[in-house]
MDTraj code that builds the backbone (N, CA, C; nanometers):
import mdtraj as md
import numpy as np

residues = "MET ASN THR SER LEU ARG ASN VAL ALA LEU ILE TRP THR LEU PRO ILE LEU PHE GLY ILE ALA LEU ALA THR ASP LEU ALA TRP PRO HIS THR THR GLU SER ALA ALA ALA VAL LYS LYS GLU ALA THR GLY LEU ASP GLN ARG TRP THR LYS VAL SER VAL GLU LEU PRO THR SER GLN ALA LEU PHE PRO PRO GLY ASN GLY ALA ASP ILE ALA ASN GLY GLU CYS LEU ILE CYS HIS SER ALA GLY MET VAL LEU ARG GLN PRO PRO LEU THR GLN ASP GLU TRP ILE GLY GLU ILE ASN LYS MET ARG ASN ALA PHE GLY ALA PRO LEU PRO ALA ASP GLN VAL GLU ALA LEU ALA GLU TYR LEU LEU SER ILE ASN GLY ARG GLN SER GLN LYS GLY SER SER ALA VAL ASP GLY GLN ALA SER".split()
xyz = np.array([
    [-3.2033, 0.9576, -4.6526],
    [-3.2091, 0.9324, -4.5295],
    [-3.3157, 1.0235, -4.4973],
    [-3.4032, 0.9854, -4.4223],
    [-3.5072, 1.0968, -4.3650],
    [-3.4441, 1.2221, -4.2222],
    [-3.5129, 1.3126, -4.2240],
    [-3.4664, 1.3824, -4.1285],
    [-3.4901, 1.3222, -3.9994],
    [-3.5521, 1.3164, -3.9307],
    [-3.6248, 1.2351, -3.8227],
    [-3.5439, 1.1458, -3.7636],
    [-3.5034, 1.0015, -3.8977],
    [-3.3928, 0.9860, -3.8662],
    [-3.2485, 0.9597, -3.8332],
    [-3.2273, 1.1550, -3.9010],
    [-3.0758, 1.1695, -3.8962],
    [-3.0727, 1.2377, -3.7733],
    [-3.1537, 1.3088, -3.7785],
    [-3.1698, 1.3772, -3.6243],
    [-3.1787, 1.2811, -3.4431],
    [-3.2644, 1.1501, -3.5056],
    [-3.2413, 1.0631, -3.3858],
    [-3.0839, 0.9987, -3.3688],
    [-3.0095, 0.9756, -3.4980],
    [-2.8987, 0.9249, -3.5220],
    [-2.8345, 1.0315, -3.4482],
    [-2.7792, 1.1960, -3.4773],
    [-2.6971, 1.2637, -3.4511],
    [-2.7785, 1.2669, -3.2343],
    [-2.8624, 1.2563, -3.1503],
    [-2.8869, 1.2803, -3.0412],
    [-2.8148, 1.1796, -3.0072],
    [-2.8006, 1.0423, -3.0396],
    [-2.7998, 0.9892, -2.9873],
    [-2.5959, 0.9544, -2.9923],
    [-2.5544, 0.9987, -3.0783],
    [-2.3973, 0.9732, -3.1420],
    [-2.3427, 1.0739, -3.0306],
    [-2.3634, 1.2177, -3.0139],
    [-2.3227, 1.2331, -2.9324],
    [-2.2974, 1.2200, -2.8030],
    [-2.3737, 1.1890, -2.6940],
    [-2.3658, 1.0522, -2.5367],
    [-2.3044, 0.9819, -2.5478],
    [-2.2773, 0.8885, -2.6997],
    [-2.2071, 0.7836, -2.7261],
    [-2.0864, 0.8341, -2.6840],
    [-2.0362, 0.9529, -2.8385],
    [-1.8838, 0.9718, -2.7887],
    [-1.8831, 1.0027, -2.6696],
    [-1.9319, 1.1045, -2.6432],
    [-1.8742, 1.1462, -2.4902],
    [-1.8525, 1.0481, -2.3912],
    [-1.9593, 0.9672, -2.3827],
    [-1.9205, 0.8079, -2.2834],
    [-1.7683, 0.7558, -2.3349],
    [-1.7393, 0.7509, -2.4378],
    [-1.6147, 0.6456, -2.4444],
    [-1.5705, 0.7520, -2.4823],
    [-1.5435, 0.8782, -2.4697],
    [-1.4164, 0.9934, -2.4155],
    [-1.3774, 0.9904, -2.2617],
    [-1.5214, 0.9435, -2.2136],
    [-1.4713, 0.9320, -2.0654],
    [-1.3957, 0.8413, -1.9888],
    [-1.4778, 0.7431, -2.0784],
    [-1.5047, 0.5540, -2.0149],
    [-1.2842, 0.5996, -2.0506],
    [-1.2707, 0.6336, -2.1632],
    [-1.1219, 0.5816, -2.2106],
    [-0.9845, 0.7339, -2.1468],
    [-1.0329, 0.7683, -2.0618],
    [-1.0053, 0.8750, -2.0025],
    [-0.9472, 0.9769, -2.1079],
    [-0.9723, 1.0287, -2.2104],
    [-0.9199, 1.1002, -2.3364],
    [-0.9671, 1.2229, -2.2878],
    [-0.8995, 1.3507, -2.2704],
    [-0.9143, 1.4706, -2.2307],
    [-0.9513, 1.5559, -2.3944],
    [-1.0132, 1.6426, -2.3417],
    [-1.0930, 1.7318, -2.4807],
    [-1.0132, 1.8410, -2.4721],
    [-1.0126, 1.8952, -2.6099],
    [-0.8677, 1.9549, -2.6950],
    [-0.8691, 2.1502, -2.6340],
    [-0.8083, 2.1913, -2.5936],
    [-0.7582, 2.3184, -2.4872],
    [-0.8091, 2.3234, -2.3529],
    [-0.7889, 2.2082, -2.2938],
    [-0.7830, 2.1993, -2.1765],
    [-0.6675, 2.2021, -2.0785],
    [-0.6818, 2.2090, -1.9779],
    [-0.5452, 2.2102, -1.8921],
    [-0.4939, 2.0040, -1.8817],
    [-0.6565, 1.9304, -1.8851],
    [-0.5954, 1.7563, -1.8889],
    [-0.5229, 1.7797, -2.0194],
    [-0.5887, 1.8313, -2.1270],
    [-0.5046, 1.7754, -2.2187],
    [-0.3531, 1.8340, -2.2507],
    [-0.3584, 1.9440, -2.2412],
    [-0.1677, 2.0016, -2.2359],
    [-0.1120, 1.9016, -2.1128],
    [-0.1809, 1.8797, -2.0276],
    [-0.1282, 1.7601, -1.9312],
    [-0.0358, 1.6356, -1.9973],
    [-0.1723, 1.6033, -2.0433],
    [-0.1824, 1.4293, -2.1272],
    [-0.0459, 1.4139, -2.2483],
    [-0.0490, 1.6016, -2.3549],
    [0.0141, 1.5482, -2.4444],
    [0.1537, 1.5668, -2.3773],
    [0.1768, 1.6579, -2.2785],
    [0.3176, 1.6899, -2.2444],
    [0.3497, 1.5383, -2.1604],
    [0.2768, 1.4379, -2.1450],
    [0.2924, 1.3354, -2.0752],
    [0.3490, 1.2430, -2.1563],
    [0.2584, 1.2565, -2.2954],
    [0.2658, 1.1588, -2.3901],
    [0.3954, 1.1967, -2.4526],
    [0.4509, 1.3177, -2.4810],
    [0.6141, 1.3666, -2.5460],
    [0.7359, 1.3054, -2.4530],
    [0.6635, 1.3444, -2.2752],
    [0.8031, 1.3552, -2.1953],
    [0.8053, 1.1906, -2.1753],
    [0.6986, 1.1520, -2.1237],
    [0.6694, 1.0221, -2.0598],
    [0.6354, 1.0724, -1.9253],
    [0.6606, 1.1808, -1.8964],
    [0.6536, 1.1875, -1.7273],
    [0.4880, 1.2718, -1.6811],
    [0.4315, 1.2233, -1.6296],
    [0.3096, 1.2855, -1.5405],
    [0.3362, 1.3934, -1.4604],
    [0.2882, 1.5491, -1.5026],
    [0.3332, 1.7051, -1.4874],
    [0.2397, 1.6573, -1.3539],
    [0.1335, 1.6190, -1.3331],
    [0.0596, 1.6377, -1.1743],
    [0.1260, 1.5702, -1.0665],
    [0.2749, 1.5131, -1.0861],
    [0.3082, 1.4155, -1.0106],
    [0.3993, 1.5019, -0.9411],
    [0.4790, 1.5154, -0.8498],
    [0.6231, 1.6154, -0.8063],
    [0.7069, 1.5134, -0.7355],
    [0.8506, 1.5087, -0.7685],
    [0.9232, 1.4280, -0.6832],
    [0.9697, 1.4684, -0.5392],
    [0.9366, 1.4066, -0.4511],
    [0.9423, 1.4190, -0.2886],
    [1.0460, 1.3542, -0.2319],
    [1.1345, 1.4478, -0.1505],
    [1.2287, 1.3967, -0.0760],
    [1.2254, 1.3362, 0.0683],
    [1.2049, 1.2253, 0.1271],
    [1.1963, 1.2187, 0.2762],
    [1.2693, 1.1608, 0.3278],
    [1.2874, 1.2260, 0.4454],
    [1.4115, 1.1828, 0.5446],
    [1.3843, 1.1056, 0.6861],
    [1.4048, 0.9838, 0.6726],
    [1.3549, 0.9186, 0.7752],
    [1.4114, 0.9714, 0.8776],
    [1.3294, 0.9545, 1.0060],
    [1.4781, 0.9984, 1.1283],
    [1.5365, 0.8958, 1.1585],
    [1.6422, 0.9330, 1.2067],
    [1.7687, 0.8596, 1.2601],
    [1.7340, 0.8006, 1.3857],
    [1.7797, 0.6727, 1.4380],
    [1.8168, 0.6191, 1.5749],
    [1.9053, 0.5255, 1.5787],
    [1.9564, 0.5424, 1.7050],
    [2.0983, 0.4628, 1.7301],
    [2.0113, 0.3031, 1.8188],
    [1.9008, 0.3157, 1.8513],
    [1.8443, 0.2597, 1.9586],
    [1.8287, 0.0800, 1.8768],
    [1.8555, -0.0246, 1.9005],
    [1.8480, -0.1222, 1.8730],
    [1.7265, -0.2170, 1.9126],
    [1.7300, -0.3438, 1.8685],
    [1.5813, -0.4103, 1.9405],
    [1.6218, -0.4800, 2.0581],
    [1.5743, -0.5033, 2.1762],
    [1.6322, -0.5612, 2.2999],
    [1.7225, -0.7160, 2.2916],
    [1.8049, -0.7718, 2.3137],
    [1.8826, -0.8929, 2.3064],
    [1.7838, -0.9939, 2.2351],
    [1.8073, -1.1073, 2.1977],
    [1.7511, -1.2267, 2.2022],
    [1.7371, -1.2831, 2.0735],
    [1.7062, -1.3659, 2.0605],
    [1.6821, -1.5219, 1.9422],
    [1.5953, -1.4467, 1.8614],
    [1.6297, -1.3742, 1.7761],
    [1.5968, -1.2897, 1.6194],
    [1.6405, -1.1614, 1.6144],
    [1.7020, -1.1072, 1.7184],
    [1.7191, -0.9419, 1.7093],
    [1.8008, -0.9206, 1.6102],
    [1.8931, -0.9758, 1.5747],
    [1.9867, -1.0211, 1.4547],
    [1.8718, -0.9215, 1.3247],
    [1.8018, -1.0360, 1.2802],
    [1.6752, -1.0288, 1.2129],
    [1.6262, -0.8892, 1.2290],
    [1.5750, -0.8733, 1.3071],
    [1.4563, -0.7233, 1.3421],
    [1.5541, -0.6065, 1.3210],
    [1.6935, -0.6093, 1.3961],
    [1.7901, -0.4584, 1.3716],
    [1.8409, -0.4733, 1.1977],
    [1.8354, -0.5788, 1.1247],
    [1.8447, -0.6052, 0.9827],
    [1.7774, -0.5557, 0.9043],
    [1.6540, -0.6066, 0.9006],
    [1.5562, -0.6023, 0.8116],
    [1.4452, -0.4740, 0.8396],
    [1.4178, -0.4662, 1.0223],
    [1.2699, -0.3805, 1.0548],
    [1.3569, -0.2663, 1.0678],
    [1.4695, -0.2178, 1.0812],
    [1.5366, -0.1043, 1.0892],
    [1.5699, -0.0014, 0.9932],
    [1.5153, -0.0878, 0.8347],
    [1.5717, -0.0330, 0.7584],
    [1.4354, 0.0646, 0.7486],
    [1.2996, 0.0497, 0.7742],
    [1.2019, 0.1367, 0.7459],
    [1.1691, 0.2227, 0.8413],
    [1.1379, 0.1248, 0.9876],
    [1.1086, 0.1226, 1.1240],
    [1.2276, 0.1355, 1.1985],
    [1.1924, 0.2605, 1.2975],
    [1.2806, 0.2739, 1.3950],
    [1.2299, 0.1403, 1.5903],
    [1.3254, 0.0996, 1.6658],
    [1.2714, -0.0260, 1.7218],
    [1.1984, 0.0586, 1.8167],
    [1.1757, 0.1815, 1.8770],
    [1.1078, 0.2207, 1.9889],
    [0.9729, 0.2480, 1.8775],
    [0.9642, 0.2579, 1.7767],
    [0.8133, 0.2405, 1.6881],
    [0.7480, 0.1283, 1.7118],
    [0.8269, -0.0077, 1.6383],
    [0.7544, -0.1373, 1.6968],
    [0.7537, -0.1599, 1.8516],
    [0.7925, -0.1150, 1.9138],
    [0.8053, -0.1707, 2.0410],
    [0.6762, -0.0431, 2.1201],
    [0.6357, -0.0205, 2.0958],
    [0.5315, 0.1071, 2.1165],
    [0.4113, 0.0464, 2.0360],
    [0.3962, -0.0852, 1.9454],
    [0.3072, -0.1070, 1.8775],
    [0.1888, -0.2145, 1.9984],
    [0.0618, -0.2605, 1.9665],
    [0.0194, -0.2807, 2.0581],
    [0.0439, -0.4854, 2.0791],
    [0.0359, -0.5175, 2.1734],
    [0.1127, -0.6708, 2.1615],
    [0.0437, -0.7429, 2.0538],
    [0.1224, -0.7971, 1.9883],
    [0.0435, -0.8815, 1.8952],
    [0.0393, -1.0529, 1.9038],
    [-0.0138, -1.1459, 1.8444],
    [-0.0111, -1.2865, 1.8973],
    [0.0869, -1.3145, 1.8028],
    [0.1392, -1.4806, 1.7117],
    [0.2012, -1.4857, 1.6287],
    [0.1636, -1.4723, 1.5288],
    [0.0680, -1.5510, 1.5291],
    [-0.0331, -1.5380, 1.4109],
    [-0.0567, -1.3696, 1.3448],
    [-0.0688, -1.3033, 1.4194],
    [-0.0847, -1.1305, 1.3761],
    [0.0495, -1.0875, 1.3312],
    [0.1504, -1.1255, 1.4151],
    [0.2944, -1.0766, 1.3992],
    [0.3675, -1.1116, 1.2686],
    [0.3240, -1.2438, 1.2149],
    [0.2939, -1.2667, 1.1069],
    [0.2200, -1.1731, 0.9951],
    [0.1166, -1.1915, 0.9858],
    [0.0581, -1.1305, 0.9116],
    [0.1258, -0.9737, 0.8986],
    [0.1794, -0.8956, 1.0405],
    [0.2281, -0.7677, 0.9578],
    [0.3168, -0.8169, 0.8727],
    [0.4544, -0.8650, 0.9533],
    [0.5688, -0.9270, 0.8850],
    [0.5430, -0.9157, 0.7109],
    [0.4514, -1.0458, 0.6743],
    [0.4015, -1.0456, 0.5756],
    [0.3278, -0.9343, 0.4876],
    [0.2949, -0.8508, 0.5034],
    [0.2077, -0.7114, 0.4711],
    [0.3213, -0.6211, 0.4504],
    [0.4402, -0.6300, 0.5562],
    [0.5460, -0.5692, 0.5404],
    [0.6206, -0.6335, 0.3916],
    [0.6224, -0.7109, 0.3738],
    [0.6962, -0.8142, 0.2741],
    [0.6509, -0.7599, 0.1392],
    [0.4686, -0.8208, 0.1522],
    [0.4259, -0.8326, -0.0092],
    [0.3532, -0.6526, -0.0101],
    [0.3079, -0.6115, 0.0629],
    [0.2490, -0.4630, 0.0486],
    [0.3841, -0.3785, 0.0334],
    [0.4815, -0.3921, 0.1146],
    [0.5398, -0.2366, 0.1099],
    [0.7136, -0.3372, 0.0419],
    [0.7220, -0.4278, -0.0173],
    [0.8366, -0.4449, -0.0532],
    [0.9578, -0.4760, 0.0397],
    [0.9226, -0.4891, 0.1543],
    [1.0178, -0.5428, 0.2930],
    [1.1360, -0.6453, 0.2191],
    [1.2562, -0.6546, 0.2351],
    [1.3283, -0.7132, 0.1519],
    [1.3374, -0.8764, 0.2458],
    [1.2831, -0.8693, 0.3496],
    [1.2625, -1.0021, 0.4575],
    [1.2526, -1.0980, 0.3483],
    [1.3507, -1.2526, 0.3490],
    [1.3306, -1.3475, 0.3052],
    [1.2302, -1.4772, 0.3793],
    [1.1633, -1.4952, 0.2842],
    [1.0399, -1.6286, 0.3431],
    [1.0450, -1.6951, 0.4306],
    [1.2096, -1.7305, 0.4587],
    [1.2438, -1.8430, 0.5353],
    [1.2632, -1.7684, 0.6894],
    [1.2342, -1.6308, 0.6691],
    [1.3070, -1.5433, 0.8195],
    [1.1584, -1.5184, 0.8737],
    [1.0518, -1.5065, 0.7928],
    [0.9148, -1.4519, 0.8844],
    [0.8974, -1.5290, 0.9990],
    [0.9162, -1.6840, 0.9976],
    [0.8849, -1.7202, 1.1422],
    [0.9340, -1.6799, 1.2820],
    [1.0856, -1.7082, 1.2630],
    [1.1674, -1.6591, 1.3636],
    [1.1585, -1.4940, 1.4257],
    [1.1277, -1.4127, 1.2996],
    [1.0734, -1.2846, 1.3646],
    [0.9473, -1.2668, 1.4045],
    [0.8385, -1.3435, 1.3596],
    [0.7418, -1.3632, 1.4569],
    [0.7650, -1.4455, 1.6198],
    [0.8261, -1.5143, 1.5849],
    [0.8492, -1.5598, 1.7263],
    [0.9589, -1.4667, 1.7985],
    [1.0323, -1.3726, 1.7339],
    [1.1190, -1.2948, 1.8323],
    [1.0180, -1.1544, 1.8509],
    [0.9427, -1.1585, 1.8344],
    [0.8604, -1.0149, 1.8324],
    [0.7770, -1.0503, 1.9501],
    [0.7218, -1.1502, 1.9116],
    [0.6057, -1.2098, 1.9867],
    [0.6740, -1.2477, 2.1606],
    [0.8150, -1.2699, 2.1676],
    [0.8898, -1.2914, 2.2984],
    [0.8737, -1.1683, 2.3900],
    [0.9125, -1.0191, 2.2780],
    [0.9779, -0.9035, 2.3071],
    [0.7980, -0.8132, 2.3479],
    [0.7467, -0.8944, 2.1988],
    [0.5806, -0.7443, 2.2632],
    [0.4869, -0.8614, 2.1937],
    [0.4421, -0.9383, 2.3023],
    [0.3561, -0.9969, 2.2180],
    [0.2381, -1.0622, 2.3355],
    [0.1798, -1.0722, 2.2842],
    [0.0523, -1.1731, 2.3636],
    [-0.0162, -1.2937, 2.3384],
    [-0.0449, -1.3773, 2.3761],
    [-0.0952, -1.5076, 2.3828],
    [-0.2093, -1.5457, 2.3463],
    [-0.2608, -1.6004, 2.1991],
    [-0.3518, -1.6053, 2.1565],
    [-0.4855, -1.6810, 2.2174],
    [-0.5971, -1.6409, 2.2030],
    [-0.7145, -1.7178, 2.3225],
    [-0.7784, -1.8166, 2.2171],
    [-0.7235, -1.9254, 2.2338],
    [-0.8086, -2.0289, 2.1507],
    [-0.9543, -2.0529, 2.1758],
    [-1.0091, -2.0312, 2.0650],
    [-1.1937, -2.0276, 2.0153],
    [-1.2355, -1.8580, 2.0390],
    [-1.1580, -1.7734, 2.0299],
    [-1.2242, -1.6342, 2.0761],
    [-1.2166, -1.6027, 1.9486],
    [-1.2916, -1.4811, 1.9059],
    [-1.2579, -1.3620, 1.7511],
    [-1.1864, -1.3046, 1.7976],
    [-1.1151, -1.2736, 1.7041],
    [-1.0054, -1.1642, 1.6913],
    [-1.0964, -1.0145, 1.6770],
    [-1.2532, -1.0175, 1.6466],
    [-1.3259, -0.8890, 1.7125],
    [-1.3816, -0.8349, 1.8495],
    [-1.4189, -0.9778, 1.8467],
    [-1.4692, -0.9300, 1.9874],
    [-1.4365, -0.9848, 2.1093],
    [-1.3232, -1.0908, 2.0792],
    [-1.2668, -1.1090, 2.2016],
    [-1.3255, -1.2352, 2.2945],
    [-1.4575, -1.2740, 2.2212],
    [-1.5572, -1.3712, 2.2915],
    [-1.5237, -1.5160, 2.2437],
    [-1.5782, -1.5794, 2.3345],
    [-1.5602, -1.7547, 2.2261],
    [-1.6946, -1.7625, 2.1564],
    [-1.6232, -1.8394, 2.0749],
    [-1.7219, -1.8320, 1.9518],
    [-1.8171, -1.9752, 1.9878],
])
top = md.Topology()
chain = top.add_chain()
for i, resn in enumerate(residues, 1):
    res = top.add_residue(resn, chain, resSeq=i)
    for name in ("N", "CA", "C"):
        top.add_atom(name, md.element.get_by_symbol(name[0]), res)
traj = md.Trajectory(xyz[None], top)
């Protein structure tokens, strides 16, 4: 193999290997990252994360009486206080459904799907606003 071809191969090999190492998140030897990676591999734990304990505030307040208050008291109070929910801006029925489904899908709220509509109707009755037909959610102007 001639010398110039070998030099070209070496020049291109190092950046390619470096790129592969970065793309696969490989750690270089003798770095703190590689020590953490080795420890994680050996123990199955990622030492960069620490366990925290969060104590949520307790409240004796319940949601106001009404059709659906039992659902709100049984499901929403798992994570939220009634006061926090009642201090939210008034939402439409569809917006409440969106918020409830976000709690179910993104945050794992254990509310059964068949109770979403009833809970949204209840929240609309205690903290809701009527939707404006034909208006944009962005600017409130008729489209």
